[in-house]
KETIRO-508882 format. One line per field, with one value per residue (C-alpha): residue number from 1; z, y, x; residue in one letter. Coordinates in Angstrom, 1 decimal. Each point is the difference from the previous one (the first is absolute). Layout:
N
resi = NUM	...
zz = Z	...
yy = Y	...
xx = X	...
resn = A	...
This chain:
57
resi = 1	2	3	4	5	6	7	8	9	10	11	12	13	14	15	16	17	18	19	20	21	22	23	24	25	26	27	28	29	30	31	32	33	34	35	36	37	38	39	40	41	42	43	44	45	46	47	48	49	50	51	52	53	54	55	56	57
zz = 14.3	1.5	-0.7	3.2	-1.4	2.1	-0.8	-3.0	2.2	1.5	-3.4	-1.2	3.0	-0.4	-3.6	0.6	2.9	-2.2	-2.7	2.6	1.4	-3.4	-1.0	3.1	-0.5	-3.6	0.9	2.7	-2.6	-2.5	2.6	1.1	-3.6	-0.5	3.2	-0.3	3.0	-1.2	2.3	1.8	-1.8	2.2	-0.8	-3.7	-0.1	1.7	-2.5	-3.0	1.2	0.9	-3.4	-1.7	2.0	-0.3	-3.8	-0.4	2.0
yy = -121.6	-3.0	0.0	-1.9	-3.6	-0.8	0.1	-1.6	-2.6	-1.1	-0.3	-2.1	-2.3	-0.4	-0.9	-2.6	-1.4	-0.4	-1.7	-2.3	-0.9	-0.8	-2.0	-2.1	-0.7	-0.8	-2.4	-1.6	-0.5	-1.5	-2.4	-0.9	-0.9	-2.0	-2.0	-0.4	2.1	3.2	3.0	0.7	2.2	3.0	0.0	-0.7	3.0	2.2	-1.2	0.8	3.5	0.6	-1.1	2.2	3.1	-0.7	-0.4	3.2	2.1
xx = 104.5	-1.9	-3.7	-0.8	0.4	3.1	3.7	1.5	1.6	-3.3	-1.5	2.9	-0.1	-3.8	0.4	2.7	-2.0	-3.0	2.1	1.5	-3.4	-1.5	3.1	-0.2	-3.7	0.6	2.7	-2.2	-2.8	2.4	1.5	-3.5	-1.0	3.1	-0.3	-3.8	-0.9	-1.6	-0.3	-3.2	-2.5	0.7	3.8	-0.7	-2.3	2.7	2.6	-2.2	-0.8	3.7	1.1	-2.6	0.8	3.8	-0.4	-1.9	2.5
resn = M	S	S	G	L	G	S	P	L	S	C	L	L	T	G	W	G	W	V	L	L	T	S	L	L	G	L	A	T	F	L	G	I	V	H	G	A	P	L	P	P	G	L	R	L	L	H	V	H	G	A	L	I	G	G	L	L
C-alpha cells in the first residue's frame, strides 16, 4: 500500500534524524550565545531554516 514515498521505518528515521540535527544546531547556537562566540552566518542560517521546517512538520 506504499505510494512510493518509502517505508514507514525510513520515514520515521528521517524524521528523528531531522529532529536530532535541528536540536544539535539549536544547542550549538545557545552555547555560542552564552559563551559569546556565535555561530558563523552559514550555520546560523542552516539552523533557522531547520527550525522553521521542523516546526512546520
